[in-house]
N, C-alpha and C positions, 0 to 999 in steps of 0.2 A: 505493499499499499503506500501510494507516495504521501511525500510531507501535506501535500495540498489535500489530499482525502481522507486525511487521518479524522477519528471522532472527537470532536468539542461540539463547545455550546451553539454554535452557528452551525456546525456539521452532525448534526446526531444520525444514528444509524442509517437510518430509512433515507438521510439524505446521500448519503456513503454509496449506498446500493443503486440510488437512481442516479447521480452522478458518473459511478462505474460503468453502466447501460448507456448510456449518451455517450460516454468516450470511447465507450466498441465501435459507436459506429460514427462520429466527426473527431479534430480534434481544433476546429475552431475554438478561440478562446475569444467570448462576445463582449464589447466594449456596453454596449448596451440590452437590456431588457424591456419587450414588447408585452404587456395584453392588451390583446384585442379583443373587445366585447362583442354583445350584440350585433351583428348583422356587418360584423366587419372581419369576417375570417377569412375574404376574398383580399384583404389589403396585402398576406402574407402569402400571397401567389407572387410576388413581384420578391420573393426571397431568395436568391443563388445559393443553396444550397440543400441538405436533409430535410427530413420531415419524420418523426416518431411518432407513434400514435403513443396516447396515455397507456392502453391498453400494455404493450412494451417497455414501459417503465415502471421499475416497480416503487409500490407506495403512491402512485398517482392513482387518484380515483375518476373514473369514466364520466364526462359531461353527458347529460340527460337531456338537455335543453336544443330547440330548435335552432339552425344555427351557429351551435359552439360545436366544433369538428372534433374539439379533445384531441388536439395534436401539437407536439415542440415543434417550431421551424428554426435551423440555425444557420446561418450561412451570412450574407453579406447584401444588404440593402442598401442604399445611396451610398454607397464608396464607405459603409459602416460595419462592421462585426455584429451580428446580433442574434440574438435567440429570444424568439418569440411564440407565445402560450396562446395559441391559435385556438379559441374560446376558451371559457371559464369554466368552473364550476361554484356554485354557490350553497349559502346556509339552506335554502330553502328546497333542494333537493336529498334533505337529509345527513347533509356532511357536516363533518365540525367544522369548526372555527381554522382548526389544525389542519383537515385535510386540506379545507379549501386552500389553503397558505402554502403547503407543499412544496406547489411550483415555484414561486418565486425563492423557496431557501432553494431550491435546484439552480436558478437562472445564477443566484449569487454565487454559488458554490462553482457553477461554472466559469464567473471572472467578470460578470457584468456588475458596473458599481452605478448604473442611473437606469434607472426604473420608468417607463410613460406608460403610463394605464389609460385606457378608454373606457367607455361604457353609453349604455343606451339611460336617459333619465327622464323624468317627468318634470316639466316645468312650472315649481311652485311661484318662480318671479312673473308677474304677468308680461314684464318687459322681454322675458324671453318665449320665443317661440318656437314651433314645430321647424325642425332642419337648422337651428343653431346650436354651432359650437360656443360653449362655454369651457373655460380655464376655470379649474377647482383651485380655490383660496385657503379653503380651512371645510372641516366636516364636524357633523355632530352625527353621532351615533346610538342610534336607541339600543340595540343588542348589544353592544360593548357597555353603557352603562346599566346593563341588566344581567351579567356577569358572563355574555360570550366574548369578550376580548380574546385575541387570536393568540394572546401572548400568555395565556392561561395555562400554570403549569410548565411554561417554557424558563430553559434557562435566564433569558435575556427578562428583565423586569423595570419598573420606574423609567421606560424609556419615554422620553419629551418629547411630545407632540406640536411644540412652539417651531414654528416654521417648517412643518411637516413637506410641505408644498415648496417646493427649493424657488425662494426668489426671483435667484437668476433663469433659472430655467422658466418660471413664470415670465420674465423681461422677454428671451428667445419667443415664450409662446407669441407675446402680445407684437413680434416683431415677424413671426410670420402668418398673421393674420387672424390670429383668437384672439380679438381684443374682449370681450366680453369677460368677466369673472365673477365667480358665485362661492356659494357655503354647499357643499352637498351635504346630504340629510342619508345617512344609510339606516336602512329599515331589513329586518328579515324577509318579509316576504313570505309565499308566492302571490298574496292578494296584494291588488290594488288597495289603494289611501280611501277612506270615505272623508267626505265633504269634510267633516267636523276635524279629521288627520290633517287633513291638508291646509288648515286653518292655524290647529296648532303648530305643525311645522312652520307655516310662514311667520307666527307672532314670534316664533324660536330666532328666528334668523335666517333660516332656512332660502335657497333662490334655486334647488337642484332636487328630486329625490330618487334613491332609486337602491336594487337590492346587491348593492358588491361594492367591491375598488375599497373602502376602508380597513378590514381585515389585510388586505394586501397589500396597501400601503403602510400599514402599521408594522408587518414583518418587516418590509423592507427599512424603514427605519430603525429597528433594531439591528438591521444587519448591517446599517452605516451608507445605506445605498440614499444617492439622490433620487426626489419622488419629483414628476409633475402628471399632472394627471387632465385630461379633457373630457368632457362630458357632451353627447349629441343628446341636442333634446327630441324626446321620439314623440311625447305629447303635450300638452297642456291640462296640468291639474284640475280637477276640478273641484272649486270651494263653494258650490250652495247646491242644497236640497233642489232649487228652482231650476236649475241649469238639468236639461234632459240628456245631454249630452252621455253615453257610455264608455268606458275607458277599456279595449279590448286590447289583447297581445297583439292581434292581424295588425293592428292601429300602429303597434311599435314597430313591427316588423318592416312594414311598408315605409315609416319614416326613416328608418335605419338604414333599408336599402337605398336611399336618396342620399343620406347622410355620407353615407361609406365614401364616394367619391373625392367629398371635400375632407373626411379627413386623412384618408390616403394623401392627399396636396399637402396636405399640414405636413406631413409624417416626411413627404419628399424634401419639404423646404427647412424642416428643422432638424432632421439626423445630422447633416452635415456642420449645421451650425452650432454644435453641442460637444 
């Protein structure tokens, strides 16, 4: 076992097994890790390298969500060495926070020092419209505050979340065209929020709401990775019982299919700049 793959706080045994499986298929050492969220798996098609199914990586659990392919892509994208999580897994699929964040530990173990996260999110802020891209500047996590912190039981403890979203990377996002920023509210799902919950989250300072991202960000920060995250606004949240609109998953998938080219263009400009 090489020094890089010795068991440690940041490389527990399950990470070592996953790392050895990936290293058997590629020797690429990535600089940047990507998490490609809902509807964005096709962005990985531009990566020149290898794809490995989660089923072939010990410890990684399968994705059960439409449009999440459940693969790792490792290679070159826009001149940078990258590893991409092509689709993620979520707590609402029945997985623990530790299971949903194992890919982040693997990507860090492979060598990535920067994590770029993408997701689909509902727009709490009425200024954010479906199709918009919004950089996450901060977050609120109801699951974390109620006992589902992804670092629970881990070696890493008391990790500061001040500046979790790297200020320099936020500036870089602004320069490549992501001009809006907001606070992301993390909920467990898989049900969409009630109008009363939407009003509560908005009153708490939330601008977007979604069912992922925060656990991955927290583990990345525990591993000393720089982080930035971008939400694609997939739907406007319903604030009132008088609003007849019924939010559906199909609505979100359709919106993300339209957002995907915009997100791909942002990544094309961002990766060479960081």
